[in-house]
All heavy atoms as a GROMACS GRO file, in nm:
protein
  391
    1MET      N    1   1.036   0.952   0.548
    1MET     CA    2   0.996   0.935   0.685
    1MET      C    3   0.851   0.982   0.698
    1MET      O    4   0.810   1.078   0.637
    1MET     CB    5   1.086   1.014   0.778
    1MET     CG    6   1.039   1.003   0.920
    1MET     SD    7   1.154   1.044   1.051
    1MET     CE    8   1.189   1.214   1.030
    2LEU      N    9   0.777   0.913   0.784
    2LEU     CA   10   0.638   0.946   0.809
    2LEU      C   11   0.621   0.976   0.957
    2LEU      O   12   0.641   0.889   1.041
    2LEU     CB   13   0.548   0.828   0.769
    2LEU     CG   14   0.399   0.840   0.799
    2LEU    CD1   15   0.340   0.957   0.720
    2LEU    CD2   16   0.329   0.711   0.762
    3ALA      N   17   0.590   1.099   0.989
    3ALA     CA   18   0.570   1.138   1.129
    3ALA      C   19   0.422   1.127   1.162
    3ALA      O   20   0.337   1.179   1.090
    3ALA     CB   21   0.617   1.280   1.151
    4VAL      N   22   0.391   1.056   1.270
    4VAL     CA   23   0.253   1.034   1.310
    4VAL      C   24   0.235   1.085   1.453
    4VAL      O   25   0.306   1.044   1.544
    4VAL     CB   26   0.218   0.884   1.305
    4VAL    CG1   27   0.075   0.861   1.350
    4VAL    CG2   28   0.241   0.829   1.165
    5ASP      N   29   0.141   1.177   1.470
    5ASP     CA   30   0.110   1.227   1.603
    5ASP      C   31  -0.004   1.143   1.658
    5ASP      O   32  -0.120   1.159   1.618
    5ASP     CB   33   0.070   1.374   1.595
    5ASP     CG   34   0.045   1.435   1.732
    5ASP    OD1   35   0.098   1.381   1.831
    5ASP    OD2   36  -0.027   1.536   1.738
    6ALA      N   37   0.027   1.049   1.745
    6ALA     CA   38  -0.074   0.957   1.799
    6ALA      C   39  -0.048   0.936   1.947
    6ALA      O   40   0.065   0.951   1.994
    6ALA     CB   41  -0.069   0.826   1.724
    7PRO      N   42  -0.151   0.897   2.020
    7PRO     CA   43  -0.138   0.884   2.165
    7PRO      C   44  -0.064   0.759   2.212
    7PRO      O   45  -0.028   0.749   2.329
    7PRO     CB   46  -0.284   0.880   2.213
    7PRO     CG   47  -0.360   0.827   2.096
    7PRO     CD   48  -0.288   0.878   1.975
    8SER      N   49  -0.039   0.663   2.124
    8SER     CA   50   0.028   0.541   2.168
    8SER      C   51   0.119   0.486   2.058
    8SER      O   52   0.101   0.515   1.939
    8SER     CB   53  -0.075   0.434   2.205
    8SER     OG   54  -0.142   0.387   2.089
    9THR      N   55   0.213   0.404   2.100
    9THR     CA   56   0.303   0.340   2.004
    9THR      C   57   0.225   0.250   1.909
    9THR      O   58   0.254   0.245   1.789
    9THR     CB   59   0.410   0.256   2.079
    9THR    OG1   60   0.482   0.345   2.165
    9THR    CG2   61   0.505   0.189   1.983
   10ALA      N   62   0.126   0.179   1.961
   10ALA     CA   63   0.046   0.089   1.876
   10ALA      C   64  -0.026   0.166   1.765
   10ALA      O   65  -0.034   0.118   1.651
   10ALA     CB   66  -0.055   0.014   1.962
   11ALA      N   67  -0.076   0.285   1.797
   11ALA     CA   68  -0.145   0.365   1.696
   11ALA      C   69  -0.047   0.411   1.587
   11ALA      O   70  -0.079   0.408   1.468
   11ALA     CB   71  -0.212   0.486   1.761
   12VAL      N   72   0.072   0.451   1.628
   12VAL     CA   73   0.175   0.492   1.531
   12VAL      C   74   0.211   0.374   1.441
   12VAL      O   75   0.220   0.387   1.319
   12VAL     CB   76   0.300   0.546   1.603
   12VAL    CG1   77   0.414   0.569   1.505
   12VAL    CG2   78   0.268   0.673   1.680
   13GLN      N   79   0.229   0.257   1.501
   13GLN     CA   80   0.264   0.138   1.423
   13GLN      C   81   0.152   0.100   1.327
   13GLN      O   82   0.179   0.057   1.214
   13GLN     CB   83   0.297   0.022   1.516
   13GLN     CG   84   0.427   0.041   1.591
   13GLN     CD   85   0.452  -0.067   1.695
   13GLN    OE1   86   0.362  -0.135   1.741
   13GLN    NE2   87   0.579  -0.080   1.734
   14ALA      N   88   0.027   0.118   1.368
   14ALA     CA   89  -0.086   0.087   1.280
   14ALA      C   90  -0.086   0.178   1.158
   14ALA      O   91  -0.109   0.133   1.045
   14ALA     CB   92  -0.217   0.100   1.357
   15VAL      N   93  -0.059   0.306   1.179
   15VAL     CA   94  -0.054   0.401   1.067
   15VAL      C   95   0.062   0.366   0.974
   15VAL      O   96   0.048   0.367   0.852
   15VAL     CB   97  -0.043   0.546   1.117
   15VAL    CG1   98  -0.019   0.642   1.001
   15VAL    CG2   99  -0.168   0.585   1.194
   16HIS      N  100   0.176   0.334   1.030
   16HIS     CA  101   0.291   0.296   0.948
   16HIS      C  102   0.262   0.170   0.868
   16HIS      O  103   0.300   0.159   0.751
   16HIS     CB  104   0.415   0.275   1.036
   16HIS     CG  105   0.475   0.403   1.084
   16HIS    ND1  106   0.563   0.408   1.189
   16HIS    CD2  107   0.461   0.530   1.042
   16HIS    CE1  108   0.600   0.533   1.209
   16HIS    NE2  109   0.540   0.609   1.121
   17LEU      N  110   0.192   0.074   0.928
   17LEU     CA  111   0.158  -0.050   0.857
   17LEU      C  112   0.068  -0.020   0.737
   17LEU      O  113   0.090  -0.075   0.627
   17LEU     CB  114   0.089  -0.147   0.953
   17LEU     CG  115   0.055  -0.284   0.896
   17LEU    CD1  116   0.182  -0.358   0.855
   17LEU    CD2  117  -0.020  -0.365   1.001
   18VAL      N  118  -0.030   0.067   0.756
   18VAL     CA  119  -0.118   0.104   0.645
   18VAL      C  120  -0.037   0.173   0.534
   18VAL      O  121  -0.056   0.145   0.416
   18VAL     CB  122  -0.232   0.196   0.694
   18VAL    CG1  123  -0.310   0.255   0.576
   18VAL    CG2  124  -0.326   0.119   0.786
   19ALA      N  125   0.056   0.259   0.573
   19ALA     CA  126   0.139   0.330   0.474
   19ALA      C  127   0.225   0.232   0.394
   19ALA      O  128   0.236   0.243   0.271
   19ALA     CB  129   0.226   0.434   0.543
   20VAL      N  130   0.283   0.135   0.463
   20VAL     CA  131   0.366   0.035   0.394
   20VAL      C  132   0.281  -0.047   0.298
   20VAL      O  133   0.322  -0.075   0.185
   20VAL     CB  134   0.439  -0.056   0.496
   20VAL    CG1  135   0.500  -0.177   0.428
   20VAL    CG2  136   0.546   0.023   0.570
   21HIS      N  137   0.160  -0.084   0.340
   21HIS     CA  138   0.072  -0.160   0.251
   21HIS      C  139   0.032  -0.078   0.130
   21HIS      O  140   0.022  -0.132   0.019
   21HIS     CB  141  -0.052  -0.208   0.327
   21HIS     CG  142  -0.027  -0.330   0.409
   21HIS    ND1  143  -0.017  -0.457   0.356
   21HIS    CD2  144  -0.007  -0.344   0.542
   21HIS    CE1  145   0.007  -0.543   0.452
   21HIS    NE2  146   0.015  -0.478   0.566
   22ALA      N  147   0.012   0.052   0.148
   22ALA     CA  148  -0.022   0.138   0.035
   22ALA      C  149   0.093   0.147  -0.064
   22ALA      O  150   0.072   0.142  -0.186
   22ALA     CB  151  -0.059   0.278   0.085
   23VAL      N  152   0.215   0.157  -0.013
   23VAL     CA  153   0.333   0.159  -0.101
   23VAL      C  154   0.344   0.028  -0.179
   23VAL      O  155   0.367   0.027  -0.300
   23VAL     CB  156   0.462   0.187  -0.022
   23VAL    CG1  157   0.586   0.165  -0.107
   23VAL    CG2  158   0.460   0.329   0.034
   24CYS      N  159   0.324  -0.084  -0.109
   24CYS     CA  160   0.331  -0.215  -0.175
   24CYS      C  161   0.221  -0.230  -0.281
   24CYS      O  162   0.248  -0.281  -0.391
   24CYS     CB  163   0.320  -0.327  -0.072
   24CYS     SG  164   0.464  -0.341   0.035
   25ALA      N  165   0.100  -0.185  -0.250
   25ALA     CA  166  -0.009  -0.192  -0.347
   25ALA      C  167   0.021  -0.108  -0.470
   25ALA      O  168  -0.005  -0.150  -0.583
   25ALA     CB  169  -0.140  -0.148  -0.282
   26SER      N  170   0.079   0.008  -0.448
   26SER     CA  171   0.115   0.095  -0.560
   26SER      C  172   0.222   0.030  -0.648
   26SER      O  173   0.213   0.033  -0.770
   26SER     CB  174   0.165   0.229  -0.506
   26SER     OG  175   0.206   0.312  -0.612
   27LEU      N  176   0.320  -0.031  -0.584
   27LEU     CA  177   0.425  -0.101  -0.660
   27LEU      C  178   0.367  -0.219  -0.736
   27LEU      O  179   0.400  -0.240  -0.853
   27LEU     CB  180   0.536  -0.148  -0.565
   27LEU     CG  181   0.651  -0.225  -0.631
   27LEU    CD1  182   0.723  -0.137  -0.733
   27LEU    CD2  183   0.747  -0.275  -0.526
   28ASP      N  184   0.279  -0.295  -0.672
   28ASP     CA  185   0.214  -0.407  -0.741
   28ASP      C  186   0.138  -0.359  -0.864
   28ASP      O  187   0.146  -0.420  -0.971
   28ASP     CB  188   0.116  -0.479  -0.648
   28ASP     CG  189   0.185  -0.566  -0.546
   28ASP    OD1  190   0.306  -0.596  -0.562
   28ASP    OD2  191   0.118  -0.605  -0.447
   29GLU      N  192   0.065  -0.248  -0.848
   29GLU     CA  193  -0.011  -0.195  -0.962
   29GLU      C  194   0.083  -0.149  -1.073
   29GLU      O  195   0.060  -0.175  -1.190
   29GLU     CB  196  -0.100  -0.080  -0.916
   29GLU     CG  197  -0.186  -0.026  -1.028
   29GLU     CD  198  -0.278   0.085  -0.982
   29GLU    OE1  199  -0.265   0.134  -0.869
   29GLU    OE2  200  -0.365   0.124  -1.063
   30HIS      N  201   0.190  -0.081  -1.036
   30HIS     CA  202   0.287  -0.035  -1.136
   30HIS      C  203   0.346  -0.153  -1.212
   30HIS      O  204   0.355  -0.149  -1.335
   30HIS     CB  205   0.398   0.045  -1.067
   30HIS     CG  206   0.509   0.082  -1.160
   30HIS    ND1  207   0.499   0.184  -1.253
   30HIS    CD2  208   0.633   0.030  -1.176
   30HIS    CE1  209   0.611   0.192  -1.322
   30HIS    NE2  210   0.694   0.101  -1.276
   31LEU      N  211   0.385  -0.256  -1.140
   31LEU     CA  212   0.443  -0.374  -1.206
   31LEU      C  213   0.341  -0.444  -1.294
   31LEU      O  214   0.375  -0.493  -1.401
   31LEU     CB  215   0.502  -0.469  -1.102
   31LEU     CG  216   0.624  -0.415  -1.027
   31LEU    CD1  217   0.667  -0.513  -0.918
   31LEU    CD2  218   0.738  -0.383  -1.120
   32ALA      N  219   0.216  -0.449  -1.249
   32ALA     CA  220   0.112  -0.512  -1.330
   32ALA      C  221   0.088  -0.432  -1.458
   32ALA      O  222   0.071  -0.490  -1.565
   32ALA     CB  223  -0.017  -0.524  -1.250
   33LEU      N  224   0.088  -0.299  -1.448
   33LEU     CA  225   0.070  -0.216  -1.568
   33LEU      C  226   0.185  -0.234  -1.664
   33LEU      O  227   0.166  -0.240  -1.785
   33LEU     CB  228   0.056  -0.069  -1.528
   33LEU     CG  229  -0.074  -0.032  -1.458
   33LEU    CD1  230  -0.068   0.114  -1.412
   33LEU    CD2  231  -0.194  -0.056  -1.547
   34ARG      N  232   0.306  -0.244  -1.610
   34ARG     CA  233   0.423  -0.270  -1.693
   34ARG      C  234   0.408  -0.402  -1.766
   34ARG      O  235   0.440  -0.414  -1.884
   34ARG     CB  236   0.548  -0.278  -1.605
   34ARG     CG  237   0.653  -0.178  -1.639
   34ARG     CD  238   0.770  -0.190  -1.546
   34ARG     NE  239   0.861  -0.289  -1.600
   34ARG     CZ  240   0.966  -0.336  -1.536
   34ARG    NH1  241   0.991  -0.296  -1.413
   34ARG    NH2  242   1.045  -0.421  -1.590
   35THR      N  243   0.356  -0.500  -1.694
   35THR     CA  244   0.338  -0.634  -1.750
   35THR      C  245   0.237  -0.632  -1.864
   35THR      O  246   0.259  -0.691  -1.968
   35THR     CB  247   0.291  -0.731  -1.640
   35THR    OG1  248   0.390  -0.734  -1.540
   35THR    CG2  249   0.270  -0.870  -1.694
   36THR      N  250   0.126  -0.562  -1.844
   36THR     CA  251   0.022  -0.562  -1.946
   36THR      C  252   0.060  -0.476  -2.066
   36THR      O  253   0.000  -0.488  -2.171
   36THR     CB  254  -0.113  -0.512  -1.888
   36THR    OG1  255  -0.096  -0.381  -1.836
   36THR    CG2  256  -0.163  -0.605  -1.780
   37ARG      N  257   0.160  -0.392  -2.052
   37ARG     CA  258   0.205  -0.310  -2.165
   37ARG      C  259   0.310  -0.380  -2.250
   37ARG      O  260   0.368  -0.322  -2.338
   37ARG     CB  261   0.263  -0.178  -2.113
   37ARG     CG  262   0.158  -0.086  -2.060
   37ARG     CD  263   0.218   0.045  -2.018
   37ARG     NE  264   0.116   0.128  -1.958
   37ARG     CZ  265   0.140   0.223  -1.872
   37ARG    NH1  266   0.265   0.249  -1.836
   37ARG    NH2  267   0.043   0.294  -1.820
   38GLY      N  268   0.339  -0.505  -2.219
   38GLY     CA  269   0.427  -0.580  -2.306
   38GLY      C  270   0.561  -0.619  -2.248
   38GLY      O  271   0.636  -0.691  -2.310
   39THR      N  272   0.595  -0.574  -2.129
   39THR     CA  273   0.722  -0.613  -2.069
   39THR      C  274   0.723  -0.763  -2.045
   39THR      O  275   0.819  -0.832  -2.073
   39THR     CB  276   0.746  -0.539  -1.936
   39THR    OG1  277   0.738  -0.400  -1.961
   39THR    CG2  278   0.881  -0.572  -1.878
   40ARG      N  279   0.612  -0.814  -1.992
   40ARG     CA  280   0.593  -0.958  -1.976
   40ARG      C  281   0.452  -0.990  -2.024
   40ARG      O  282   0.356  -0.945  -1.967
   40ARG     CB  283   0.605  -1.000  -1.830
   40ARG     CG  284   0.742  -0.987  -1.774
   40ARG     CD  285   0.743  -1.049  -1.636
   40ARG     NE  286   0.850  -0.992  -1.558
   40ARG     CZ  287   0.856  -1.000  -1.427
   40ARG    NH1  288   0.763  -1.060  -1.359
   40ARG    NH2  289   0.956  -0.948  -1.362
   41ALA      N  290   0.440  -1.068  -2.126
   41ALA     CA  291   0.309  -1.098  -2.183
   41ALA      C  292   0.234  -1.202  -2.100
   41ALA      O  293   0.294  -1.291  -2.042
   41ALA     CB  294   0.327  -1.150  -2.326
   42GLY      N  295   0.100  -1.186  -2.097
   42GLY     CA  296   0.015  -1.289  -2.039
   42GLY      C  297  -0.018  -1.276  -1.892
   42GLY      O  298  -0.093  -1.356  -1.839
   43ALA      N  299   0.031  -1.178  -1.821
   43ALA     CA  300   0.001  -1.165  -1.678
   43ALA      C  301  -0.126  -1.084  -1.658
   43ALA      O  302  -0.161  -1.000  -1.738
   43ALA     CB  303   0.118  -1.100  -1.606
   44ALA      N  304  -0.192  -1.109  -1.548
   44ALA     CA  305  -0.316  -1.037  -1.515
   44ALA      C  306  -0.284  -0.902  -1.452
   44ALA      O  307  -0.181  -0.885  -1.389
   44ALA     CB  308  -0.400  -1.121  -1.420
   45THR      N  309  -0.377  -0.809  -1.466
   45THR     CA  310  -0.361  -0.677  -1.406
   45THR      C  311  -0.410  -0.681  -1.262
   45THR      O  312  -0.516  -0.732  -1.234
   45THR     CB  313  -0.443  -0.572  -1.483
   45THR    OG1  314  -0.398  -0.572  -1.618
   45THR    CG2  315  -0.426  -0.435  -1.423
   46ALA      N  316  -0.330  -0.628  -1.170
   46ALA     CA  317  -0.370  -0.621  -1.029
   46ALA      C  318  -0.422  -0.482  -0.998
   46ALA      O  319  -0.366  -0.383  -1.043
   46ALA     CB  320  -0.250  -0.653  -0.940
   47ALA      N  321  -0.530  -0.476  -0.923
   47ALA     CA  322  -0.586  -0.347  -0.882
   47ALA      C  323  -0.541  -0.317  -0.740
   47ALA      O  324  -0.544  -0.402  -0.653
   47ALA     CB  325  -0.737  -0.352  -0.889
   48ALA      N  326  -0.494  -0.196  -0.718
   48ALA     CA  327  -0.449  -0.156  -0.584
   48ALA      C  328  -0.568  -0.100  -0.507
   48ALA      O  329  -0.630  -0.004  -0.549
   48ALA     CB  330  -0.340  -0.052  -0.595
   49VAL      N  331  -0.598  -0.165  -0.398
   49VAL     CA  332  -0.708  -0.120  -0.313
   49VAL      C  333  -0.652  -0.101  -0.173
   49VAL      O  334  -0.597  -0.192  -0.114
   49VAL     CB  335  -0.822  -0.224  -0.308
   49VAL    CG1  336  -0.932  -0.179  -0.213
   49VAL    CG2  337  -0.877  -0.247  -0.447
   50VAL      N  338  -0.664   0.020  -0.124
   50VAL     CA  339  -0.616   0.050   0.011
   50VAL      C  340  -0.738   0.070   0.100
   50VAL      O  341  -0.812   0.166   0.082
   50VAL     CB  342  -0.528   0.176   0.012
   50VAL    CG1  343  -0.481   0.206   0.152
   50VAL    CG2  344  -0.411   0.158  -0.083
   51PRO      N  345  -0.762  -0.024   0.192
   51PRO     CA  346  -0.881  -0.012   0.276
   51PRO      C  347  -0.866   0.098   0.381
   51PRO      O  348  -0.757   0.132   0.421
   51PRO     CB  349  -0.890  -0.150   0.344
   51PRO     CG  350  -0.749  -0.197   0.346
   51PRO     CD  351  -0.684  -0.141   0.221
   52ALA      N  352  -0.979   0.152   0.422
   52ALA     CA  353  -0.980   0.251   0.530
   52ALA      C  354  -0.954   0.179   0.661
   52ALA      O  355  -1.004   0.070   0.685
   52ALA     CB  356  -1.113   0.323   0.535
   53VAL      N  357  -0.873   0.239   0.747
   53VAL     CA  358  -0.838   0.177   0.875
   53VAL      C  359  -0.859   0.279   0.985
   53VAL      O  360  -0.814   0.392   0.974
   53VAL     CB  361  -0.691   0.130   0.875
   53VAL    CG1  362  -0.652   0.077   1.011
   53VAL    CG2  363  -0.670   0.025   0.768
   54GLU      N  364  -0.927   0.236   1.092
   54GLU     CA  365  -0.943   0.323   1.207
   54GLU      C  366  -0.825   0.302   1.301
   54GLU      O  367  -0.788   0.188   1.329
   54GLU     CB  368  -1.072   0.291   1.281
   54GLU     CG  369  -1.195   0.340   1.210
   54GLU     CD  370  -1.319   0.324   1.294
   54GLU    OE1  371  -1.310   0.341   1.417
   54GLU    OE2  372  -1.424   0.293   1.236
   55VAL      N  373  -0.765   0.410   1.345
   55VAL     CA  374  -0.653   0.403   1.437
   55VAL      C  375  -0.708   0.422   1.579
   55VAL      O  376  -0.774   0.522   1.607
   55VAL     CB  377  -0.548   0.511   1.407
   55VAL    CG1  378  -0.435   0.508   1.507
   55VAL    CG2  379  -0.496   0.495   1.265
   56PRO      N  380  -0.682   0.323   1.667
   56PRO     CA  381  -0.735   0.336   1.803
   56PRO      C  382  -0.671   0.454   1.876
   56PRO      O  383  -0.554   0.484   1.859
   56PRO     CB  384  -0.696   0.204   1.868
   56PRO     CG  385  -0.586   0.148   1.785
   56PRO     CD  386  -0.604   0.203   1.648
   57ALA      N  387  -0.752   0.519   1.956
   57ALA     CA  388  -0.702   0.635   2.032
   57ALA      C  389  -0.629   0.592   2.157
   57ALA      O  390  -0.644   0.489   2.210
   57ALA     CB  391  -0.818   0.726   2.068
   0.00000   0.00000   0.00000
């Protein structure tokens, strides 16, 4: 669970969305590393990039 202290529901949802994207990016990177280590040959490596996001007040 992720607790967010924010002034509005929209701000809380924005933070949660960024967190979910970070988890997905991490999973993508993990799976890509697994792939390049021989689990599945020939796939490209994906880089996980989590952009900075401003949460509206």
